[in-house]
ZAKOLVEX-174518 format. One record per atom (N, C-alpha, C): residue in one letter; x, y, z. Coordinates in pm, whole numbers, plus 50000, padded with zeros to 5 digits. Layout:
REM ZAKOLVEX-174518
AXYZ ...
***
This chain:
REM ZAKOLVEX-174518
M500824988050000 M500005000050000 M500875012650000 K501965012450078 K502855024050083 K503475026649946 K503855015949876 K504455017549743 K503435023649647 F502195018949656 F501145024249569 F500955039249592 L500875043449718 L500705057649750 L501885065849702 L503085060549714 L504285067449667 L504235069149515 I503835058649444 I503755059449297 I502715069849255 V501555069949321 V500515079749290 V501005093949316 A501695096049429 A502215109349463 A503225114149360 V504125105349318 V505135108949218 V504465112049084 A503455104149048 A502745106348921 A502065119948921 F501395123549032 F500735136549039 F501745147949035 A502845146549105 A503855157049108 A504485159048971 S504705148048897 S505345149248767 S504385154148659 A503065153048682 A502105157448581 A502255172348553 T502345180448657 T502535194748639 T503935197848591 Y504925191048646 Y506315193748612 Y506575191848463 A505955181548403 A506205178648261 A505785190348173 Q504755197548210 Q504275208548128 Q505145220948140 T505825222548251 T506615234748274 T508115232048270 E508505221348202 E509935218248198 E510625225548083 K511935226548094 K512755233547996 K512495228147855 G512395237447759 G512215233547620 G510785233747571 N509825235047660 N508415235547620 N508005249747583 W506975250747500 W506385263547463 W505045265047533 M504685277447562 M503385280547621 M502745291747540 V501555289147487 V500785299247415 V499545301847497 G499265314447526 G498125317147612 G497445330147582 S496365332347655 S495615344647644 S494985347747779 D495085360247821 D494495364747947 D493375374747920 L492365374148004 L491305384248007 L491285389848147 A491315402948161 A491365408948295 A490385420548303 L489945423248425 L489015434148450 L489415441148579 S489425454348577 S489665461948700 S488575472548712 F488305476348834 F487255486148863 F487775495748969 N487655508748943 N488065518949039 N486905528649062 S486755532849184 S485775543249216 S486495553849298 V486435566249251 V487165577249315 V486175588449346 K486275593949465 K485475605849498 K486425617649513 E486275627349424 E487085639449430 E486315649949510 T487045658749577 T486355668849659 T486805683049629 P486695687449503 P486915701649479 P485735709449534 R485985721149591 R484895728949651 R484735742149575 Y483485745349551 Y483165758149489 Y481825762749542 D481805773949609 D480575779949661 D479785770049748 G480515762649832 G479875753549926 G479485740049868 T479715737849739 T479365725149676 T480645717149652 S480605704349683 S481815696249663 S481445682149622 G482435675349565 G482325661149541 G481935657049401 N482875651249331 N482605644449205 N482855629649228 V481985621149179 V482205606749189 V482645601749052 Q483785595049049 Q484335590148923 Q484495575048932 T483975567948833 T484165553448826 T484905550048698 Q485715539748706 Q486545536048592 Q486595520848581 N486295515748463 N486395501448435 N487415499248325 T488305489648345 T489305486348245 T489195471648207 F489105468948078 F489085455348025 F490385453147949 K490985441447965 K492295438847906 K492295425147839 F492855424247718 F493025411647645 F494495410347610 V495115399047649 V496565397547634 V496925383947576 P497105382647443 P497695370347390 P499205370547413 N499785358847441 N501235358447465 N501825345147421 L503135345347396 L503905333647357 L505135333147446 N505345321647513 N506465320247606 N507215307147583 Y508495307147621 Y509355295447609 Y509995292647745 F509975280047788 F510575276347916 F512085274947899 V512835284847947 V514285285047933 V514955275848035 I514335274048151 I514715264148250 I513405258348305 N513515247748382 N512295242048439 N511535252648518 N510245253848488 N509295262548558 N509395277348524 L510405281848449 L510555296048415 L510355298048265 A509285305348230 A508985308248090 A509165323148064 V509855326447955 V510005340347913 V509395341747774 G508895353647745 G508265355347615 G507805369547590 L506795370647506 L506305383647462 L504775383847467 G504235394747518 G502785396547522 G502375408847444 L501255408047374 L500665419347303 L499335422247372 E499205433947428 E498085437047517 E497225448247461 Y495915446247469 Y494965456747434 Y494135459947557 Q494015472947590 Q493215477447704 Q492165487347657 S490985486247715 S489925496047691 S489405500747826 T489425513847848 T489015519647976 T487845529147955 T486805527148033 T485635536048031 T485575543548162 T485495556848156 T485445565248275 T484135572948277 K483455572548392 K482235580348411 K482465590048526 V482115602648505 V482235612848610 V480845618448636 K480435617548763 K479115622748802 K479325634148900 P479235646548855 P479395657948946 P478155659749033 V478345666849144 V477215669749232 V476175677849156 A476635687749081 A475735695848999 A476095693548853 G475115691548769 G475395689448628 G475155675048588 S475385672448461 S475105659148409 S476355650448405 E476125637548402 E477215627748399 E477925628148264 T479245626848267 T480025626048144 T480685612448137 K480955608048015 K481545594847994 K482625595847888 G483745589247911 G484825589247814 G485445575447802 T486025572647686 T486675559847662 T488085562147612 A489005554147663 A490405554647620 A490855540547589 S491815539247500 S492355526047467 S493875526647471 A494475515047492 A495935514147496 A496375501047434 F497525501447370 F498165489547314 F499535488547379 V499875476747430 V501145474747500 V501855462747439 I503145464247411 I503985452947373 I505015451347485 A505065439247543 A505875437647664 A506505423847674 P507845423147680 P508485410547720 P508025407047862 N507875394047888 N507385389948019 N508055377148066 A507855373948192 A508365361448250 A507325356048347 H507205342848349 H506305335948443 H507095324848511 Y506925323748642 Y507565312748715 Y506485304548786 Y506535291448765 Y505545282248823 Y506165274648939 F505335271949039 F505745264349157 F504895251649165 P505285240849092 P504485228649095 P504405223149238 I503175221049285 I502985215949421 I502415201849419 G502315196049302 G501755182749289 G500325183349242 G499885172549184 G498525172349131 G498405181449011 N497275187648998 N497005196148882 N497185211048909 L497645214749028 L497745228849064 L499195233649067 A499385246049024 A500705252249032 A500535267249053 P500875272549171 P500905287149187 P501945293149093 F501745305549052 F502725311948964 F502795326848992 V503905332748951 V504085347248955 V504535351548816 G504235363948781 G504635369048651 G504965383848658 A505755388348561 A506125402448553 A506335406248407 K506125419048377 K506335424048242 K506915438048247 V507675441548144 V508185455148124 V508075457747975 G507375468547939 G507185470947797 G506905485447764 Y506345487447646 Y506075500847594 Y504595501747557 A503965513047589 A502525514747567 A502245526747479 W501215525447396 W500655536447318 W499205537747360 A498765549647399 A497395551547446 A496745563247373 S495415562547362 S494665573047295 S493325574947365 A492975587747387 A491675590947447 A490815598947350 G491255600047225 G490515607747126 G491225607446992 D490765615946899 D491315615946764 D492495625346745 S492605635646826 S493665645446804 S494975640846868 N496085646546820 N497395643046875 N497525646647021 S496765656747066 S496845660847206 S496255650147298 D495495640747243 D494905629947322 D495715617047317 K496865617347251 K497675605247234 K498895605847325 T499165594647392 T500315593747483 T501045580547458 R502275579947512 R503065567647499 R504105567447609 G504575555447643 G505585554547747 G505705540747808 L506275540247927 L506625527947997 L505395520848052 A505405507548042 A504345499248101 A504985488148183 L504555486748308 L505055476348398 L503885468548454 G504135456148493 G503065448448555 G503595436548632 V502885432848737 V503185420748814 V501855413648843 K501945400448857 K500735392848891 K501125380048962 G500165374549033 G500335361849101 G499025354449098 G499095341249084 G497845333849076 G498055318849082 M497055311749032 M497065297249036 M496715291848897 A497475281748855 A497185274748729 A496605261048762 Y495525257648694 Y494925244348708 Y495125237148575 F495935226448577 F496255219048456 F495135209048427 V494365212048324 V493225203748286 V493695190348232 N494775190548154 N495395178448101 N496855181748071 Q497535172847997 Q498955174947970 Q499225187147882 G498215191847810 G498485202747717 G497775215747743 A497005216747852 A496235229047873 A496075232148021 A496015245148051 A495805249648189 A494865261648190 L494075262648295 L493255274448321 L493925282248434 T493945295348424 T494605303448527 T493655313948583 G493885317348707 G493215328448773 G494275336348848 Y494175349548846 Y495245357448908 Y494745371148952 V495555377449036 V495405391649068 V496675398649020 G496535411048977 G497705417848924 G497645432848942 Y498795439048923 Y498905453648928 Y499635458248803 D499055467948732 D499675473748613 D499925488548636 Y501055493348584 Y501435507448598 Y501915512448463 M501445524248423 M501915530648300 M502315545048330 N503445549148275 N503915562948284 N503965568248140 L502955576348104 L502765580447965 L503015595247947 K503665598647834 K503915612647800 K503115616347676 N502645628847675 N501855633647563 N502675634047436 K502045630347324 K502755629847196 K503235643547153 Q502475654147182 Q502845667647139 Q503685675047243 D503535671547369 D504215678947476 D504755669047579 N506065666447575 N506685656747666 N506625660947812 K506315673647839 K506195677947978 K504855673648039 A503895670447953 A502585665648001 A502685650648023 E502495646448146 E502725632548185 E501505627048260 T501175614548231 T500075607748300 T500595594848359 R500295592648487 R500655580148554 R499385572748590 I499325560048552 I498125552048574 I498505539248646 G497815536248755 G498005523648827 G496675516548842 N496665503548817 N495425495748824 N495645482348891 F494825479248992 F494735465649044 F493595458848970 G493765445948940 G492695438948871 G492765424048893 V491735417048849 V491695402448853 V491545397548710 G492035385548686 G491955380348550 G491875365248546 I491475360248430 I491475345948403 I492225343848272 G492695331848250 G493425329148129 G493395314448091 V493855311847970 V494005298347919 V495405297247863 A496085286247891 A497435284047838 A497515270247776 L498175269447660 L498415256747593 L499905253847597 F500275241447624 F501675237547637 F502015227247530 F503165229247464 F503635219247367 F505135220147352 
***
């Protein structure tokens, strides 16, 4: 009985390891969503408070290669769409949409714990182009950083489902005026699918 349990334990531990070993490729896609609610308090003639909500949707296809066991490096192409609503105390609600495209080298490290589960961490550093309108004054570009941590569930030898939490940061400069700078930070949650071969 002890031998049987040992064999089962080794088989479960090696199931995850085989997918994240050196020389394998990982092709995946992430979907992420973040939500922010901000209350601003500018005061004018005794009236104060604007409520601002922001939703960001992100789609990230990526291709990675395991350079050593459990460590995959690669490239991600990211599209973000952000919708902002501002509701002032007096006046009508306004709504705006912005989009961003990010190209970012990335790395993921998996911690196989046996069975079908493997916690992982990831990081990216790249370049972003963003637009909030049609004119050049609405276009920005600059540095994009991100970190995430989550859990991968290996459905079989060739596929995994992931869930994670992450933080993204962008430092963007205006296309027409480099002195105009925007810094954006977002916490979000995401899900993903990864294929291994």
